[in-house]
C-alpha positions in Angstrom: 162.3 66.8 136.5 162.9 66.1 132.9 164.3 62.3 132.7 167.6 62.1 130.3 166.9 60.4 127.1 169.6 57.7 126.4 169.6 56.3 123.1 170.7 52.5 122.4 172.2 51.6 119.1 172.7 47.8 119.8 171.8 44.3 117.3 171.9 42.3 120.1 168.7 41.9 121.6 170.0 40.4 125.3 172.4 42.7 125.6 169.7 45.7 124.6 167.2 44.4 127.1 169.7 44.3 129.8 170.8 48.1 129.3 167.4 49.1 129.0 166.5 47.2 132.4 169.3 48.8 134.2 168.6 51.9 132.8 165.3 52.5 132.9 165.4 51.1 136.8 167.8 54.2 137.5 165.1 57.2 136.2 166.4 57.2 132.6 164.3 57.5 129.8 165.5 54.7 127.1 165.2 54.1 123.2 166.7 51.2 121.7 167.8 50.7 117.8 169.2 48.0 115.8 171.3 49.7 113.2 173.3 52.8 112.6 171.4 54.2 109.6 168.7 54.8 112.2 170.3 56.0 114.8 172.0 58.6 112.2 168.0 59.3 111.5 166.3 59.4 114.9 169.5 61.9 115.8 168.7 63.9 113.4 165.4 64.5 114.3 165.3 64.2 118.2 168.7 65.0 119.8 169.5 62.4 122.5 171.5 63.2 126.0 173.9 60.3 125.2 174.2 57.9 123.0 175.5 54.3 123.8 176.8 52.8 120.9 178.2 49.0 119.9 180.6 49.5 117.2 180.0 45.9 115.4 176.8 47.2 113.5 175.0 45.7 110.4 175.6 47.9 107.5 177.0 51.7 109.0 179.3 50.9 111.9 179.6 52.6 114.7 182.9 54.0 114.1 181.2 55.2 111.5 178.2 56.4 113.2 180.5 58.2 116.1 182.3 60.1 113.0 179.1 61.4 111.8 177.8 62.5 114.7 180.7 64.2 116.1 181.1 66.2 112.5 177.6 67.4 112.6 177.3 70.6 114.6 173.6 69.6 116.1 175.2 66.8 117.4 178.7 66.8 118.0 178.3 67.7 121.8 176.0 64.3 122.3 178.3 62.1 124.9 178.9 58.9 123.0 179.8 55.9 124.8 181.1 52.7 123.0 180.0 49.4 123.6 181.5 46.7 122.1 183.0 43.1 121.8 186.5 44.7 120.7 189.2 45.3 123.4 192.7 45.9 121.0 194.4 49.1 121.8 194.1 50.2 118.4 190.6 50.1 118.6 190.5 52.1 121.8 192.4 54.9 120.2 190.5 54.7 117.1 187.5 55.7 119.1 188.8 57.9 121.3 190.1 59.8 118.2 186.8 59.9 116.6 185.4 61.8 120.2 184.0 59.4 121.9 183.8 60.2 125.5 183.8 56.1 126.7 184.4 52.6 125.8 183.3 50.0 127.4 184.1 46.2 126.4 182.0 42.9 126.6 181.5 41.5 128.7 180.4 44.6 131.0 179.2 45.1 134.3 175.7 47.3 134.2 176.7 49.3 137.3 180.4 50.3 135.7 177.7 51.1 132.2 175.3 53.1 134.5 178.4 55.0 136.1 180.4 55.8 133.6 176.8 57.2 131.8 176.5 59.7 135.1 179.7 60.7 134.5 179.6 61.5 131.0 176.5 63.3 131.5 178.1 65.5 134.5 181.1 66.3 132.2 178.5 67.2 129.4 178.1 70.5 131.2 175.5 73.3 129.9 176.8 75.7 127.2 175.1 79.0 129.4 177.3 77.7 132.3 180.6 77.6 130.4 180.4 80.9 128.4 181.5 82.8 132.0 184.6 80.2 131.4 186.2 81.8 128.2 189.9 80.8 128.6 192.0 84.0 126.6 195.6 82.9 126.3 198.7 84.1 124.4 197.1 83.9 121.0 194.5 81.1 121.7 190.6 81.6 123.1 188.9 78.7 124.6 185.4 78.4 124.5 183.7 75.7 126.5 180.4 76.8 126.0 180.4 77.1 121.9 183.3 74.4 121.9 185.3 76.5 119.9 189.1 77.4 119.7 190.5 80.3 118.1 194.2 80.7 117.0 194.7 84.2 115.9 190.9 84.7 115.7 190.8 81.9 113.1 188.9 78.7 114.0 190.5 75.0 114.9 188.3 71.9 114.5 189.4 69.7 117.3 187.5 66.5 118.0 185.8 66.6 121.8 188.3 64.6 123.5 191.3 67.1 122.1 189.1 70.0 123.1 188.9 68.5 126.2 192.8 68.1 126.9 193.6 71.6 125.7 191.0 73.3 128.1 192.1 71.0 131.0 196.2 72.0 130.3 195.0 75.7 129.6 192.7 76.7 132.8 195.7 75.7 135.2 198.5 77.1 133.1 201.7 76.4 134.6 200.9 73.3 136.4 202.2 69.9 135.4 199.4 67.0 134.2 200.5 63.1 134.5 199.1 61.3 131.8 196.6 59.8 134.5 195.8 62.9 135.5 194.8 64.4 131.7 193.1 61.1 131.5 190.9 61.3 134.6 190.2 64.9 133.8 189.3 64.3 130.1 187.1 60.9 130.3 186.7 60.5 134.1 187.8 58.8 136.9 185.9 55.4 136.3 187.4 55.2 133.1 191.2 53.0 132.2 193.3 54.3 129.2 196.6 54.1 128.3 199.4 56.3 128.6 199.6 56.0 124.4 196.1 57.8 124.4 196.9 60.9 126.0 199.8 61.0 123.8 197.8 60.6 120.7 195.5 63.5 121.1 198.6 65.8 122.4 200.0 65.4 118.7 196.6 65.7 117.3 196.2 68.9 118.9 200.2 70.2 118.1 199.4 69.4 114.8 196.1 71.4 114.4 197.5 74.3 116.6 200.1 74.9 114.5 202.4 77.8 115.4 199.9 77.8 119.0 201.2 74.0 119.6 204.3 76.1 121.5 202.2 76.7 124.7 202.0 72.8 125.3 205.0 72.1 126.7 206.5 68.0 127.3 207.9 67.8 131.0 209.8 64.9 130.3 209.4 61.9 132.8 206.0 63.7 134.2 203.5 64.8 131.3 202.1 68.5 130.4 201.8 71.6 130.7 200.2 74.7 129.0 202.7 77.4 129.0 202.2 80.9 131.4 
């Protein structure tokens, strides 16, 4: 069985070695880098299965690395877990808006990080498995395998998290999801996210979907649903 390759981008040597030790023990192939520039160069040559990314890096910071990886077709589907000392809500929301899959603050438990990595890899379903699950509803086409959304046959550029929110709602039209249920479906049960971050993604979706945003309904006091 081919081992999953995890790229660690962290400039603190002690944390880098802690993460490397625990992930290697779990059977992962691990590469450690110290700067954002190195991360971008490495991912351009070799696609890892997941990136653990510190925000506070010398030179190109983690947010810019995340932005560039998520904006390029060859790397946008790589799961990213941000590992940082920053714990302000605004930083968490920024990371999620850029497309990161998870967010862990220092100090952290290696066991929790390992669990988050396993969850992110499980969610990163192979494209061919998702191709058979294309959703066509109203004037929307949602293609999981291609990570593509079409409105009236025109592509709409969504962040990975926005895409997963839309897919979660559209997969069960008429079903009312609470913000907590959406967060669990999108980010995994181990991740605690704020209600505000779910609302931020809904606002972003509605702006980008234009007239098709009418299919996403707010259920006052409960959450959201996709119109049948």
